[in-house]
Backbone atoms as SQL, in Angstrom:
CREATE TABLE atoms (id INTEGER PRIMARY KEY, chain TEXT, resi INTEGER, resn TEXT, atom TEXT, x REAL, y REAL, z REAL);
INSERT INTO atoms VALUES
  (1, 'A', 1, 'MET', 'N', 108.606, 24.915, 55.492),
  (2, 'A', 1, 'MET', 'CA', 108.569, 25.287, 56.717),
  (3, 'A', 1, 'MET', 'C', 107.164, 25.908, 57.019),
  (4, 'A', 2, 'ASN', 'N', 106.281, 25.145, 58.205),
  (5, 'A', 2, 'ASN', 'CA', 105.208, 25.384, 58.335),
  (6, 'A', 2, 'ASN', 'C', 105.140, 26.636, 59.265),
  (7, 'A', 3, 'MET', 'N', 104.274, 26.992, 59.683),
  (8, 'A', 3, 'MET', 'CA', 104.340, 28.144, 60.393),
  (9, 'A', 3, 'MET', 'C', 104.340, 28.061, 61.698),
  (10, 'A', 4, 'GLY', 'N', 104.453, 26.984, 62.715),
  (11, 'A', 4, 'GLY', 'CA', 105.343, 26.713, 63.804),
  (12, 'A', 4, 'GLY', 'C', 106.884, 26.733, 63.893),
  (13, 'A', 5, 'GLN', 'N', 107.088, 26.344, 62.753),
  (14, 'A', 5, 'GLN', 'CA', 108.703, 26.204, 62.530),
  (15, 'A', 5, 'GLN', 'C', 109.149, 27.397, 62.330),
  (16, 'A', 6, 'LEU', 'N', 108.703, 28.393, 61.721),
  (17, 'A', 6, 'LEU', 'CA', 109.274, 29.851, 61.439),
  (18, 'A', 6, 'LEU', 'C', 108.969, 30.272, 62.499),
  (19, 'A', 7, 'PHE', 'N', 107.678, 30.134, 63.525),
  (20, 'A', 7, 'PHE', 'CA', 107.885, 30.691, 65.017),
  (21, 'A', 7, 'PHE', 'C', 108.469, 30.576, 65.871),
  (22, 'A', 8, 'GLU', 'N', 109.352, 28.740, 65.756),
  (23, 'A', 8, 'GLU', 'CA', 109.927, 28.667, 66.605),
  (24, 'A', 8, 'GLU', 'C', 111.587, 29.421, 66.488),
  (25, 'A', 9, 'SER', 'N', 111.858, 29.812, 65.228),
  (26, 'A', 9, 'SER', 'CA', 113.253, 29.973, 64.359),
  (27, 'A', 9, 'SER', 'C', 112.765, 31.658, 65.093),
  (28, 'A', 10, 'GLN', 'N', 111.840, 32.224, 64.666),
  (29, 'A', 10, 'GLN', 'CA', 112.164, 33.682, 65.051),
  (30, 'A', 10, 'GLN', 'C', 112.321, 33.868, 66.760),
  (31, 'A', 11, 'LEU', 'N', 111.506, 32.782, 67.708),
  (32, 'A', 11, 'LEU', 'CA', 111.816, 33.154, 68.810),
  (33, 'A', 11, 'LEU', 'C', 113.588, 32.672, 69.364),
  (34, 'A', 12, 'GLY', 'N', 113.967, 31.560, 69.147),
  (35, 'A', 12, 'GLY', 'CA', 115.201, 31.291, 68.763),
  (36, 'A', 12, 'GLY', 'C', 116.128, 32.059, 68.661),
  (37, 'A', 13, 'PHE', 'N', 116.031, 33.133, 67.625),
  (38, 'A', 13, 'PHE', 'CA', 117.083, 34.287, 67.309),
  (39, 'A', 13, 'PHE', 'C', 116.557, 35.175, 68.293),
  (40, 'A', 14, 'ILE', 'N', 115.537, 35.402, 69.130),
  (41, 'A', 14, 'ILE', 'CA', 115.227, 36.574, 69.873),
  (42, 'A', 14, 'ILE', 'C', 116.138, 35.694, 71.325),
  (43, 'A', 15, 'ALA', 'N', 116.108, 34.288, 71.846),
  (44, 'A', 15, 'ALA', 'CA', 116.535, 34.164, 73.078),
  (45, 'A', 15, 'ALA', 'C', 118.017, 34.227, 72.703),
  (46, 'A', 16, 'ASN', 'N', 118.490, 34.047, 71.316),
  (47, 'A', 16, 'ASN', 'CA', 119.986, 33.824, 71.369),
  (48, 'A', 16, 'ASN', 'C', 120.436, 35.558, 71.691),
  (49, 'A', 17, 'HIS', 'N', 119.386, 36.695, 71.060),
  (50, 'A', 17, 'HIS', 'CA', 120.110, 37.721, 71.384),
  (51, 'A', 17, 'HIS', 'C', 120.290, 38.253, 72.860),
  (52, 'A', 18, 'PHE', 'N', 118.981, 37.841, 73.681),
  (53, 'A', 18, 'PHE', 'CA', 118.752, 38.226, 75.012),
  (54, 'A', 18, 'PHE', 'C', 119.799, 37.009, 75.645),
  (55, 'A', 19, 'GLY', 'N', 120.187, 36.230, 75.382),
  (56, 'A', 19, 'GLY', 'CA', 121.041, 35.007, 75.885),
  (57, 'A', 19, 'GLY', 'C', 120.294, 34.298, 77.043),
  (58, 'A', 20, 'VAL', 'N', 118.713, 33.933, 76.632),
  (59, 'A', 20, 'VAL', 'CA', 118.139, 33.346, 77.618),
  (60, 'A', 20, 'VAL', 'C', 117.354, 31.842, 76.585),
  (61, 'A', 21, 'LYS', 'N', 116.667, 31.323, 76.989),
  (62, 'A', 21, 'LYS', 'CA', 115.638, 30.451, 76.679),
  (63, 'A', 21, 'LYS', 'C', 114.577, 30.562, 77.049),
  (64, 'A', 22, 'PHE', 'N', 113.664, 30.382, 76.091),
  (65, 'A', 22, 'PHE', 'CA', 112.322, 30.330, 75.995),
  (66, 'A', 22, 'PHE', 'C', 111.556, 29.084, 76.216),
  (67, 'A', 23, 'ALA', 'N', 110.579, 28.585, 76.885),
  (68, 'A', 23, 'ALA', 'CA', 109.392, 27.624, 77.169),
  (69, 'A', 23, 'ALA', 'C', 107.857, 27.969, 76.834),
  (70, 'A', 24, 'VAL', 'N', 107.341, 27.576, 75.395),
  (71, 'A', 24, 'VAL', 'CA', 106.348, 28.323, 75.056),
  (72, 'A', 24, 'VAL', 'C', 105.421, 27.205, 75.186),
  (73, 'A', 25, 'PRO', 'N', 104.126, 26.810, 75.743),
  (74, 'A', 25, 'PRO', 'CA', 103.447, 25.274, 75.373),
  (75, 'A', 25, 'PRO', 'C', 102.755, 25.802, 74.275),
  (76, 'A', 26, 'THR', 'N', 102.430, 24.538, 73.900),
  (77, 'A', 26, 'THR', 'CA', 101.575, 24.548, 72.307),
  (78, 'A', 26, 'THR', 'C', 100.485, 25.702, 72.231),
  (79, 'A', 27, 'PHE', 'N', 99.825, 25.205, 72.825),
  (80, 'A', 27, 'PHE', 'CA', 98.453, 25.868, 72.592),
  (81, 'A', 27, 'PHE', 'C', 98.311, 27.397, 73.868),
  (82, 'A', 28, 'SER', 'N', 99.225, 27.943, 74.067),
  (83, 'A', 28, 'SER', 'CA', 99.467, 28.877, 74.881),
  (84, 'A', 28, 'SER', 'C', 98.776, 30.309, 74.236),
  (85, 'A', 29, 'ASN', 'N', 98.824, 31.447, 74.691),
  (86, 'A', 29, 'ASN', 'CA', 98.457, 32.899, 73.900),
  (87, 'A', 29, 'ASN', 'C', 99.557, 33.587, 73.767),
  (88, 'A', 30, 'PHE', 'N', 100.553, 33.003, 73.577),
  (89, 'A', 30, 'PHE', 'CA', 101.906, 33.640, 73.019),
  (90, 'A', 30, 'PHE', 'C', 101.467, 33.950, 71.446),
  (91, 'A', 31, 'SER', 'N', 102.003, 34.854, 71.132),
  (92, 'A', 31, 'SER', 'CA', 101.167, 35.493, 69.785),
  (93, 'A', 31, 'SER', 'C', 102.254, 36.023, 69.178),
  (94, 'A', 32, 'SER', 'N', 101.847, 36.451, 67.689),
  (95, 'A', 32, 'SER', 'CA', 102.939, 37.131, 66.631),
  (96, 'A', 32, 'SER', 'C', 103.262, 38.606, 67.116),
  (97, 'A', 33, 'GLU', 'N', 102.330, 39.583, 67.644),
  (98, 'A', 33, 'GLU', 'CA', 102.482, 40.730, 68.393),
  (99, 'A', 33, 'GLU', 'C', 103.404, 40.439, 69.551),
  (100, 'A', 34, 'ASP', 'N', 103.568, 39.439, 70.526),
  (101, 'A', 34, 'ASP', 'CA', 104.675, 39.506, 71.493),
  (102, 'A', 34, 'ASP', 'C', 106.063, 39.118, 70.585),
  (103, 'A', 35, 'LEU', 'N', 106.126, 38.503, 69.926),
  (104, 'A', 35, 'LEU', 'CA', 107.510, 38.370, 68.976),
  (105, 'A', 35, 'LEU', 'C', 107.662, 39.874, 68.388),
  (106, 'A', 36, 'THR', 'N', 106.858, 40.493, 67.879),
  (107, 'A', 36, 'THR', 'CA', 107.045, 41.997, 67.295),
  (108, 'A', 36, 'THR', 'C', 107.737, 42.798, 68.603),
  (109, 'A', 37, 'GLU', 'N', 106.961, 42.759, 69.681),
  (110, 'A', 37, 'GLU', 'CA', 107.409, 43.237, 70.745),
  (111, 'A', 37, 'GLU', 'C', 108.877, 43.217, 71.001),
  (112, 'A', 38, 'PHE', 'N', 108.888, 41.964, 71.330),
  (113, 'A', 38, 'PHE', 'CA', 110.447, 41.562, 71.653),
  (114, 'A', 38, 'PHE', 'C', 111.800, 41.756, 70.667),
  (115, 'A', 39, 'THR', 'N', 111.137, 41.690, 69.317),
  (116, 'A', 39, 'THR', 'CA', 111.775, 42.279, 68.126),
  (117, 'A', 39, 'THR', 'C', 112.376, 43.884, 68.445),
  (118, 'A', 40, 'LYS', 'N', 111.279, 44.567, 68.848),
  (119, 'A', 40, 'LYS', 'CA', 111.530, 46.061, 69.014),
  (120, 'A', 40, 'LYS', 'C', 112.461, 46.484, 70.131),
  (121, 'A', 41, 'MET', 'N', 112.710, 45.234, 71.279),
  (122, 'A', 41, 'MET', 'CA', 113.396, 45.268, 72.212),
  (123, 'A', 41, 'MET', 'C', 114.661, 44.691, 71.929),
  (124, 'A', 42, 'CYS', 'N', 114.866, 44.440, 71.114),
  (125, 'A', 42, 'CYS', 'CA', 116.111, 43.491, 70.482),
  (126, 'A', 42, 'CYS', 'C', 117.310, 44.811, 69.406),
  (127, 'A', 43, 'GLY', 'N', 115.712, 46.044, 69.343),
  (128, 'A', 43, 'GLY', 'CA', 116.412, 46.886, 68.674),
  (129, 'A', 43, 'GLY', 'C', 116.353, 46.727, 67.104),
  (130, 'A', 44, 'MET', 'N', 115.631, 45.954, 66.520),
  (131, 'A', 44, 'MET', 'CA', 115.581, 45.838, 65.017),
  (132, 'A', 44, 'MET', 'C', 114.166, 46.291, 65.255),
  (133, 'A', 45, 'GLU', 'N', 114.244, 46.466, 63.905),
  (134, 'A', 45, 'GLU', 'CA', 112.450, 47.046, 63.224),
  (135, 'A', 45, 'GLU', 'C', 111.653, 45.575, 63.244),
  (136, 'A', 46, 'ASP', 'N', 111.976, 44.976, 62.273),
  (137, 'A', 46, 'ASP', 'CA', 111.350, 43.091, 62.145),
  (138, 'A', 46, 'ASP', 'C', 112.797, 41.902, 61.845),
  (139, 'A', 47, 'LEU', 'N', 112.126, 41.035, 61.959),
  (140, 'A', 47, 'LEU', 'CA', 113.142, 39.733, 61.838),
  (141, 'A', 47, 'LEU', 'C', 112.991, 39.145, 60.380),
  (142, 'A', 48, 'LYS', 'N', 113.420, 40.112, 59.474),
  (143, 'A', 48, 'LYS', 'CA', 113.892, 39.849, 58.105),
  (144, 'A', 48, 'LYS', 'C', 115.654, 40.039, 58.540),
  (145, 'A', 49, 'PHE', 'N', 116.047, 38.648, 57.547),
  (146, 'A', 49, 'PHE', 'CA', 117.351, 38.865, 57.293),
  (147, 'A', 49, 'PHE', 'C', 117.966, 37.916, 56.525),
  (148, 'A', 50, 'ASN', 'N', 119.026, 37.991, 56.232),
  (149, 'A', 50, 'ASN', 'CA', 119.285, 37.247, 55.257),
  (150, 'A', 50, 'ASN', 'C', 120.105, 35.419, 55.826),
  (151, 'A', 51, 'VAL', 'N', 119.710, 34.375, 55.168),
  (152, 'A', 51, 'VAL', 'CA', 119.935, 32.839, 55.760),
  (153, 'A', 51, 'VAL', 'C', 121.220, 32.244, 54.700),
  (154, 'A', 52, 'TYR', 'N', 122.110, 32.162, 55.134),
  (155, 'A', 52, 'TYR', 'CA', 123.087, 31.628, 54.173),
  (156, 'A', 52, 'TYR', 'C', 123.213, 30.205, 54.469),
  (157, 'A', 53, 'ASN', 'N', 123.844, 29.571, 53.809),
  (158, 'A', 53, 'ASN', 'CA', 124.196, 27.370, 53.546),
  (159, 'A', 53, 'ASN', 'C', 125.540, 27.747, 54.044);
């Protein structure tokens, strides 16, 4: 996975938690700090979790 795909999967996880959808343009100012802020709003310390196939 490249960094963009990781970013998208984390944002998708947060969107699923809130029950909303996000639309982030490719060259916007949305950063990893924004993801960290949303993660804390979800009540999580970070976005590390086990993935099962």
